[in-house]
N, C-alpha and C positions, 0 to 999 in steps of 0.2 A: 144460851142466854147472852143477850147483847148488852155489854157494859157501855158501849158507845153507839149512838144512833145518829146517822148523818142527817143534818138539817141545813137550812139556808145560811145559818151563821158561819158554817165552815167554808162557804163558797167564796173563792177569790175572784171569779170572773175569768180566770185563765183556764181554758177547757182542758188542756193536757195536764196542768198542775192539779186541777180538781179531780180528774180521773185517778190520778196517782194517789191523792189524799184518800179517796174512797177505798182504794185498795189497801192502804195502810190501816184504815178503820176496820176493814174486814179481817186483816191479820191480827189486830188487837183482840177482836171478838173471838177469833179462832183460838187464841191463847187462853181466853176466858173459858171457852168450852173445855179445853184440856184441864184447866184448874177445877172446873166443876166435876169432871170425871175422877179427880184426885189421882190421876196416873198419867205421866208424860213418858211415853216410850221413846227409844232412840230414833225410831222412824218418824214420830211426831215432831221431835225437836229438829231433825234434819229437814223436814218439810217447812217448818216455820223459818228457820235460818236461811234456807234457800230462797224463800219468798222475800225475806228482808234484804238479801243480797241483790235480788233483781230490782226491788224498790229503790234501794240506794243508788245502784248503778245508773238507772234510767232517770229517776226523779231528780237527783242532784245535778246530773249533767244538763237536763232540760232547764232547770231553774238558773244555773250559772250561765248558760247560753243566752237566756232572756235578759239577765242583768247586764252581761257584757255587751249584748247588741244594743240595748237601750241606753247604755252609759250611766247606770245607776251609781249614785255617789259611793266612792270607795269606802266611806265610813260605814255604810250598810253592807255592801257586797262583800268586803273583806271579812267582816265578822260573820256574815251569813255562810260563806264558804268554810270558815273555820269550824262552825257548828256542824256542817256536813262531814268534815274530816273526823271530828270528835265522835259523831254518831257511828261512823264505820269502825273506828278504833274500838269503841265500847262493845259493839256487836261482835267483833272478832274476839275480843277478850272474853266475853261471856260464852262464846262457842268453845273456846279452848278450855275454859274452866268449868264447863257444865258437869263433868264427872265429879267434881269436888263440891258441888252445891247440893244441899239437902232437897231443895225444890227449885230447879232451874226455871220452870215455867212461871212460878210466882215472881221470881226476880225479873225475868224478861217482861212479864206483864206490867209490873210497876214501872219499869224503865220506859216502855213504849207509851204508857199512859201519860207519863210526864212529858215525853217528846211530843205527843199529840197536842197536849195543852199548850206547850210553849211554841212549837213549830207552826202548827196550822192556825191557831187562834191569834198568835202574836206575830212572829217573824214573817211568815208567808203572806199574811194579810197586809203587813206594812210594805212588803215588797210589791204586792199587787197595786196598792194605792200609789206608790211612787212611780211604777211603770205607767199607770194611767195618767198621772200628772205630767210626766215627761212627754208622753205621746200627745198630750193636749198643748204642749208648748212651754211648760214650766221648766226652768233650768233644774238640773239634777240636785244642786246644792240646796235650792229653795224647796224642792219636793222633799228632800231629806229633813230639812228644818221644820217644815210644816207637819211632817209625820210625827216627829218627836213631840210636837205640841198637841197632837190630837188626843182625844179622850178614848180610853180603852172601852169599847162597847161589847167586848166578848166575854166579860167575866161571868155573866149569867150562864152562857153555854158551857164554860169550863166547870162551873160549880155543879151544873146538872150532870155532866158526864162523870165528874169525880164522885158525886153522891151515889150514882148507880154502881160505880166501881167499888166504893167502900161497902155498899150493901152486899154486893156479891162476895167480897172478901170476908165480911162478917158471917155470912151463911157458911162459908167454907171453914172458917175457924171454929164455929160451933160444932160442925160435923166432925172435924178433926179432934176436938176436945172430947166428944162423946166416944169416939173410937179409941182414944188413948187412955180411957179409964182403966186403971190397974195395969197399964202396959209396963210401967217402970218396975213394978214388983215381978211381973212375968219375965222381963228381961234380966233382972238381977238373979232370979232363980235359975234361968237357963244358962246364964253366964257362969254361975257356980258349977253347974253340971258339966259344961264344956271345959272349964278349967280343970276339974278333976279328971275328965276323960283325956285331956291333953297331957296331964301329968303321967297318967298310966301309959299312954301311947309313947311318951318320951322315954319312960323306963324300959318299955318293951323294945323300942328301937335301939336303945343303948345296949341291951342284952343281945339283940340280934346282931348288931355290929360286932360285938365281941365274939359271938359264935362264928360269924362269917370270917372274921380275921383268923380265928383258930383253924377253921376249915381250909382257908387259903394257905396257911402255913403248912398244914398237914399235906395238902395236895402238892405243894411245891416240894416237900420232902419226898413224897412218893415218886413224883416225876424225876427228881434228882436220883433217887435210888434206882429207878428204872434205867436211867441213862448210865449210871455207874455199873449196873449189872450187865447191860449190853456191852459196854466198853470192856469190862473184865472178861466176859465170855469171848469177845473178839480178840483181846490180847492173848488169852490162853490158847486159842486156836492158832493164831499167827505164830506164837512162840513155839508151839509143837511142830508146826510145819517148817519153821526156820531151823530148828535144832537138828533135824535129820540131815539136810544137805551140809550144814556146818560140821556135823560129826564126821562124815566121810571125807570132807575136804581136809579137816585137821589130820585124819588118819593118813590120807594120801600124802599130805605134806610131810608127815613124819617119816613115812617110807622113802619119800623122795630125798629127804635129808640123809638117810643112811646110804642111799644109792650114790649120792654126790660125794659122801665121805669115802666110799670105796673107790670111786673114780679118782678122787684126789690121791688116795693111796697108790693107785696104779700109776698115776702120773708121776708121783714122787719116785717110785721104784724105777720107772722108765728114765727119769732124769738122772738118777744115780748111775744106772748102767751106761747111759750115753757118756757120761763124764769119764767113767773108768775105761770103757772098751770101745765105745763108738759102734758097737755091734750088739745084737740081741743076745742076751744070756739066758741060761736055764732059769735063773731067778725071775727074769721078766716074763718068761713064758708061763711059769707057775703062777705068777701074780695075775696074769690075764685069765688063766683058767679059773683061778679062785674068784675073780671079780665077775666072770661071765659077761664080758663087755658087750657082746652082741645082744644078749637079753636085756641088759641095762638100757642100751640105746632104744630098743623097742618099747620097753615098759615105761620109760620116762615119758615118752610121747603119750601113751595111753593114760598114765596118771594125770598128766597135765590136762588132757582132754576131759577126763572125769571131773577134775577140779573145776574146770571152766563150766561144765554142765551144772555142777552143784551151785556155783555162783550165779549162773543164769536162773536157776530155780529160785534162789533167794530174791533176785531182782524181780522175777515174775510175781512172786508172792507179795512183795512190797508194792509193785505196780497194781496188782489186783486190789490190795487194800486201799490204795489211793483212788483207784477207779470206783471202788465201792462207796467210799465216804464222800468223794467229790468235795473236799473241804474248801477248795478254792472256787467252787461253782455253786453259789447260793441263789442264783437268779434263774429264771426260766431260760432254757436253751434247748436246741434239738439234741436228742440223745438216742443212741442205739440200745434199745431195751434188751435185745438178745445178748449183747455184750455185757450189759449190766447184770443180767442173770448169771452169766458165766463168772464175772468178777465176784458176785456175791457167793456163788457156789464154792469158789476157791477159798474165800474168807471163812465160810462156815463148814468147810469140808470135814474138819475134825469132829463136828457134831453129827455128821451124816454117815460117814463111811462105815461105821460099825453098826449102824441101825438099818440102812436101806441101800438098795441099788437105785441109782438116780437115772431115769430115762428122760432124755431131752427130745421133744417133738416140736422143734422150732419151725414156725412159718416165716415167710419173708415179711419183715415189718418195715414200714417207712420210718424215717426219723420222727420222733415224738417230742413235741415241745413240752418240757416239764422241768421240775427241779430234780435232777438225776439222783442226788444224794438221798433225798427223801423217798423216792421210789425204790431205791436199793434197800433202804431201811424196811420198807414194806415187804420186799422180797425176802429179806433176812428173817423177819418175823414169821412169814408163812412157811419158809423152809424149816426153821427150827421147831415150830409147832408141829409140822408134819412128822419130823423125826421123833419128837416126844410122844406123839400119838401112837407110835408103833412100839409094841411091847418087846418083841424079840428081834426079828429081822423081816423087812418087808420091802415095798417098792414105793418110790416117790416119782411121779410123772409130772414133768413141766411141759406145758403146751402154750404156744403163742400163735396168734392168727390175726389177720386184718378183717374187720367187718365194717365196710363203708368208710366213714370218717373216724372210726375208732379202732383201737387195737384191743385184743383180749389176751389176758394172761391167766392161766390156770395152774394151780398147784394141787395135785391129787395125791392122797396117801392111802395105803392099805391098812390103816391103823384101826383103832377101836371104834371110831365113829361117835356120833352124839345123838341122844334122844331129842325130840322136838323141844322140850322145855328148856334144855340147855342151848340148843342151836339158836333159838330166837333171842338169847341173851348174850351171845358171844361178843357183840360189839359194845356192850354196856361198860362204862368205865368201872374199874375195880372188881369186875366179875371174873372169877377164876375158879377152875376145878382142881387146881394144883394144891399140894399141901402148903401149909403156912411156911413162909420163908422161901418157897420155890418159885413164886410168881406174884406179880402185883395186880394182874388183870388190866394192865394198861396197853399191852402190846397191840392187840387187835383194835382197841379203841383209838389209839393214836394212828394206826394204819388206816382205819376208816376215815378219820378226819383228813389225813393226807390225800387219800384217793378222792373222796367225795367233796369235802369242803375246800381244800386247797386247789385241787386239779379239776374239779367239776366232773368227776367220773362216777362209776357205779361199782358197788362191792356186794357180792352175793356169796352164800355158802349153801352147799348141798351135803347132807350127811345122814347116814343111817347107822344105828348101832350094829357093829360087826362088819360093816361094809366100807368103812373108811369115810373120808371127807374130801370135798373139793371146794377150794376157795377160788373164786373167779372175780377178776376185776376188769373193767373197761376204762380206757383212758382216751380222751379226744386227741386226735393226731395234732390238731392245731393249737392245743393248749387250753387252759380253763375257759377262755372267752368263747370258744367255739362249742 
């Protein structure tokens, strides 16, 4: 529906200006079509505003060049240019505020209708008449004065256009009124329903947040318990291994003390004899026989050697514990996984030596980029689980090998094995077949996360009841990114 129809009263006689005016009338009528459809999509609005931007950019520049070239009186040209700037500013403002308008097309249509009436029928017509007068030889100030005294002959065209616009808007308002019958009641009822639903949702969310907080606290407690259990088990094994060498070191040192006292006694006797006679006496000879000086000289050396061996064992155990934990190495670095397995074996040996014979089938492994402390924790979980799966006495086999850009580590045991329904759940958090208080079900879950999520590896398990289990991991040599 065309709210504005182009006719001769819009013509200024300036070909380029009139062509651009025709384009503006088309844009206004396009907005009218959108209003008739009662729906202005974002794409529709973008099309309209893009066309308005083109109109303003070219039309205003052309008009201002014409006025400047002809030397139109500044009292007209300055005000004319100000209106151009105001138009651009208002269009930009409406574009930015379109989302907040209930009906942006209606606002835009009213604005453009007013601009059409004012700009085409008044200001541009006055500009055209002044340009014609100046080109005919009339001075610019006289052309401006004559224009101000002229009678406005364009009122009828403006009223005709506005009449059609108002008729269109009347039809729209009637259709909107018909469509909105009873809408307020429907909206109020729906609002009450939504309010009640939101209140229920808020209560459920609050309850869920409370439950999640409790679950998080419980999980943190379980994780802390798992850490403390591992630390306690580790400390017990280390203490046991340290007590043995310390025991015989203390015993040897006690014996050495007695030997030294006897030597001192011999020396004292010798000194007394030298003072008296300056020759060896039967008393000195008896003292030497009683002290068995030759034996002492040999045994002291042996005792000191054993003591040194014992201390070396203590140092080795402590070093293995340090190598196992890697407390100072929390970042990715190249590690010797065979050495890590040996360190872990020494740390958990107290758990294994009474349950199984450990067979090591190590292959040559390249340095693997990993967080060594975490990988050793995985080794510890696998070795302890293997020992616990053996009822009496069995075998634990540790195999390592290189497969392309990955290394493979296997821990096999000759224990009870697992049926399929248990095997497929072994990596689930909190799943355990151990009695209450004996396990949390987090060891293998944490190990899986370390291997797969942290290091980008793979973790598998093969097991059959009565045939033992094999846990197998693959780690990328170059680290998680590879």
